[in-house]
TORKOL-4160 file (C-alpha; in steps of 0.2 Angstrom, whole numbers, padded with zeros to 4 digits, m for minus):
100
<pt num="1" X="0111" Y="0335" Z="0138"/>
<pt num="2" X="0110" Y="0332" Z="0157"/>
<pt num="3" X="0095" Y="0328" Z="0168"/>
<pt num="4" X="0095" Y="0346" Z="0174"/>
<pt num="5" X="0095" Y="0353" Z="0157"/>
<pt num="6" X="0085" Y="0342" Z="0145"/>
<pt num="7" X="0076" Y="0357" Z="0138"/>
<pt num="8" X="0087" Y="0354" Z="0122"/>
<pt num="9" X="0076" Y="0340" Z="0117"/>
<pt num="10" X="0070" Y="0340" Z="0099"/>
<pt num="11" X="0052" Y="0346" Z="0097"/>
<pt num="12" X="0040" Y="0331" Z="0095"/>
<pt num="13" X="0054" Y="0318" Z="0097"/>
<pt num="14" X="0051" Y="0302" Z="0107"/>
<pt num="15" X="0061" Y="0309" Z="0122"/>
<pt num="16" X="0051" Y="0325" Z="0122"/>
<pt num="17" X="0035" Y="0316" Z="0122"/>
<pt num="18" X="0041" Y="0304" Z="0136"/>
<pt num="19" X="0046" Y="0319" Z="0146"/>
<pt num="20" X="0028" Y="0326" Z="0145"/>
<pt num="21" X="0021" Y="0309" Z="0150"/>
<pt num="22" X="0032" Y="0307" Z="0165"/>
<pt num="23" X="0029" Y="0325" Z="0170"/>
<pt num="24" X="0010" Y="0322" Z="0169"/>
<pt num="25" X="0011" Y="0307" Z="0179"/>
<pt num="26" X="0022" Y="0315" Z="0192"/>
<pt num="27" X="0011" Y="0330" Z="0193"/>
<pt num="28" X="m0004" Y="0319" Z="0195"/>
<pt num="29" X="0003" Y="0309" Z="0209"/>
<pt num="30" X="0009" Y="0325" Z="0218"/>
<pt num="31" X="m0007" Y="0334" Z="0215"/>
<pt num="32" X="m0017" Y="0319" Z="0221"/>
<pt num="33" X="m0007" Y="0318" Z="0237"/>
<pt num="34" X="m0008" Y="0337" Z="0240"/>
<pt num="35" X="m0027" Y="0338" Z="0238"/>
<pt num="36" X="m0031" Y="0322" Z="0248"/>
<pt num="37" X="m0021" Y="0328" Z="0263"/>
<pt num="38" X="m0031" Y="0344" Z="0263"/>
<pt num="39" X="m0045" Y="0336" Z="0272"/>
<pt num="40" X="m0033" Y="0331" Z="0286"/>
<pt num="41" X="m0026" Y="0348" Z="0287"/>
<pt num="42" X="m0043" Y="0356" Z="0288"/>
<pt num="43" X="m0049" Y="0344" Z="0302"/>
<pt num="44" X="m0033" Y="0348" Z="0312"/>
<pt num="45" X="m0034" Y="0366" Z="0310"/>
<pt num="46" X="m0053" Y="0366" Z="0315"/>
<pt num="47" X="m0049" Y="0356" Z="0331"/>
<pt num="48" X="m0035" Y="0368" Z="0335"/>
<pt num="49" X="m0020" Y="0357" Z="0333"/>
<pt num="50" X="m0004" Y="0366" Z="0328"/>
<pt num="51" X="0002" Y="0351" Z="0318"/>
<pt num="52" X="m0011" Y="0356" Z="0305"/>
<pt num="53" X="0000" Y="0372" Z="0301"/>
<pt num="54" X="0016" Y="0361" Z="0299"/>
<pt num="55" X="0006" Y="0349" Z="0288"/>
<pt num="56" X="0000" Y="0363" Z="0277"/>
<pt num="57" X="0017" Y="0371" Z="0275"/>
<pt num="58" X="0024" Y="0353" Z="0271"/>
<pt num="59" X="0010" Y="0351" Z="0258"/>
<pt num="60" X="0014" Y="0368" Z="0250"/>
<pt num="61" X="0033" Y="0365" Z="0250"/>
<pt num="62" X="0032" Y="0348" Z="0243"/>
<pt num="63" X="0021" Y="0353" Z="0228"/>
<pt num="64" X="0032" Y="0369" Z="0226"/>
<pt num="65" X="0048" Y="0358" Z="0225"/>
<pt num="66" X="0040" Y="0346" Z="0212"/>
<pt num="67" X="0034" Y="0360" Z="0201"/>
<pt num="68" X="0051" Y="0369" Z="0203"/>
<pt num="69" X="0060" Y="0353" Z="0197"/>
<pt num="70" X="0048" Y="0352" Z="0183"/>
<pt num="71" X="0053" Y="0370" Z="0178"/>
<pt num="72" X="0071" Y="0365" Z="0178"/>
<pt num="73" X="0066" Y="0351" Z="0167"/>
<pt num="74" X="0058" Y="0363" Z="0154"/>
<pt num="75" X="0043" Y="0372" Z="0149"/>
<pt num="76" X="0034" Y="0357" Z="0142"/>
<pt num="77" X="0037" Y="0347" Z="0158"/>
<pt num="78" X="0031" Y="0361" Z="0169"/>
<pt num="79" X="0015" Y="0363" Z="0159"/>
<pt num="80" X="0012" Y="0344" Z="0159"/>
<pt num="81" X="0015" Y="0343" Z="0177"/>
<pt num="82" X="0003" Y="0357" Z="0181"/>
<pt num="83" X="m0010" Y="0349" Z="0170"/>
<pt num="84" X="m0007" Y="0333" Z="0181"/>
<pt num="85" X="m0010" Y="0343" Z="0197"/>
<pt num="86" X="m0026" Y="0350" Z="0190"/>
<pt num="87" X="m0032" Y="0333" Z="0184"/>
<pt num="88" X="m0029" Y="0326" Z="0202"/>
<pt num="89" X="m0038" Y="0341" Z="0209"/>
<pt num="90" X="m0053" Y="0337" Z="0199"/>
<pt num="91" X="m0052" Y="0319" Z="0204"/>
<pt num="92" X="m0051" Y="0322" Z="0222"/>
<pt num="93" X="m0065" Y="0335" Z="0222"/>
<pt num="94" X="m0076" Y="0322" Z="0212"/>
<pt num="95" X="m0073" Y="0309" Z="0225"/>
<pt num="96" X="m0077" Y="0321" Z="0239"/>
<pt num="97" X="m0093" Y="0326" Z="0231"/>
<pt num="98" X="m0098" Y="0308" Z="0229"/>
<pt num="99" X="m0094" Y="0304" Z="0247"/>
<pt num="100" X="m0106" Y="0318" Z="0253"/>
């Protein structure tokens, strides 16, 4: 088993559960950064700054790389990471609603 092929983990083993928890945390952090930076992108694009396009492409690329690496890790990691991204989205939207 290598770091790039840990999908051979035994179902419900401690390593399998740890991979899910790590992927959930990484997905949450990546999703939180992704959605928090959306406000900055929108502000820049609305003011006509071209740096908003570069920031948007960077946001999408970074999240894509994180999810791709989780897919290499295994299906359980990809699903947990995606769940983390969705939890972060919910958190950022709740914070934005509370601010307005």
